[in-house]
N, C-alpha and C positions, 0 to 999 in steps of 0.2 A: 795619293799621297796631301799634305796638307803643309803650306810652304807658310810659315811664321817668321816675318820680315818687317825689319825694321831700317829705314833709310833717311837721313842725316845731310843737312846742308853743311859742307863744313868751308872756310873761309883761309886754313891754312893746311892743305894736304900731305907737303916738306912732312912738317911735324905728326899729324899720325899716322905718316910710311914710315916714319925714324922708329913711333912710340910702338907702333905695330910690329915693328921688326924684334921689338927685345921681348913681346909676349907671345907672338905667335910663330907661325913654320908660313915663311914664304912661299907661295907656290909657283906662280908665274905670272908674265903681263904678258895681255891681249889685246886684240884691237876686234870690236862685236859692231856689226849692224842688224838690226832689228826693225822687220817691214813688218808694221801691223795691219790686218783689215778689217773689214764689219762686213753683219753678216746681212746676206738679200732680207732675212723676214724677222729681223728682229737690231736692233740699233745697239751695241754696246755700250754706250756712252750713257743710255737708260739702264739696261739689264745689270751693268759694272761686269760686263765682262771682258777678255782680252782675246783676239788671235794671234799671234805672229810667227814669223821665220826669223829664225835669229842663222844668222854665220857669224863664221869668226875659222880661225885657224885649223881648229878644231874640227871644223865641220858644221851642220847646219843642220837646225830643230825643228819642228812648226811646234811650238806652244798654246794650251788651251790654259784661260786662268778663270776661272769661278768667281764668284761675287766675293767682298772683301766680307770678311768675317770679324764679328768683336768691335774692340775700342778702336778711339778717334787716332791714335798714336801710328801704329804697325798695319801693313800690310798684308796680312792674314786670309790664305784662300787658296781653294781648294788647286792643284798644278799638274796634268797631263801634258809627258813630252815626248816623243817619237823622232828618232836619229833619218832623217833624207837624204837619200842615195843620190837624189837630181833632184835639185833645184827647181831647174826651170821648168820640169815638168807637172814638180809641186803649182806652184804658181799658176802652170797654166788651170790644172785642176779646180785650185780655188776660182781663177778666177770661171770657169769652164760652171761652175758651181754658183755663179753670183755674187762670190765675196769682192769685197772692191778695196782696194788700196790707199788705207787712211793717211800713212806718212811714214817716216822711217827715223830711227834714232841712232848716232850712231856714237860710241865713245870706246878708248881706252879705259883698260880695266886693270889694276894691279892686286892678284890675288891673294886673300891669308887665308890659314886654317886653325883652327885654336877650337881642339877639340871636335865636336862634331858641328861647330860654328862655321859659315862659310862667312867669309868677310872681302868685300872686295873695295878698295878705292876706284871711284871713274871719273874720270873726264869726261866729262860728256857736253858736244858741240852745241856749242848755242845754248847751254843751259849754264854749264861750270862743275865746280866740285862736289862732289858727294862719298858720303860711305852706305856702306849699303850690309848688313849684317842679317843672315839666313840659316834657318836649319829648316829641314823635314820634318814631318811629325804623323803618326800613323792615323791618329785618332784626337776627338775631342778633347779627351780627356788629358793630354798632353799637352795641349796649347800653351794655359798661362803658366806653367812647369817652367817652357821654354819661352815663352814671353819675358818671363819674370828673369832670365838667363840674358836672354839678349841687352836688356836694358842697362842691367849691371856692369855688363861687356862695357857697351856703351857710356855710361856712367863713369867708369875706370877710363877711359879714353879723355872723361872728361868733355863731353859733347854734349850739351845740356840741352833734354827734352827738346826745348821750343826748339829747336833746329830741327825736331822731327819733324819728315815732311810726306803724309799719305799719300798725295799724288803720285804715278806714274809720270818715269822722262817722257809719254806722248803727251799727257795731259800735261805736264807745263808747260812740252814744247810748242801745242799748240795752241795755249792760254799766251807764252809770247807771241805768238806769229798773229793773234787777234782772235782765231777761229770760238776761243773760249774766252766769253766776257769777266765768270768768275766762277769758283768751286761749285757753287749749288749745279749749274748748267751740266758737269759732267763729273758721273763718280769714277770712272776710272776705266779706259778705253784697253 
């Protein structure tokens, strides 16, 4: 599957949440912790890939994300996820294979649905508030149509394109901690 995603920094999450409640279906509020790994045979900062274990009240999943496809606004990329029944054993397997923990990202996420768009307002520890709008497509041919739909929805929420953020939460966090000096040093972990 290909994930078409647009993320933007927001300064008034309460206003956005109120507006979303009038336009979408409120789903739930959850807490997520993402632990990111780097490969032993290549540096994901250079290859623009990501490997993470996400844990929430809904369980755990291992997710691989491929390099970003396309323009400078969205984060469209291949995404493959599998549910994990035993988080500790999965971490041991990854470590035995040489994968190293990079960092973790923790967030409270308020989830909404609009047609096939998944929308979340994220309160990310040590980073602030963001909105993510995403959808999955099956083919490259569907990307542009879905990208336009997402950007139109962002416009309906009166969120300017200049507030869009292509970097991942991990990249933003590492940048804030001083591990990355500028965006050109890392594509996305």
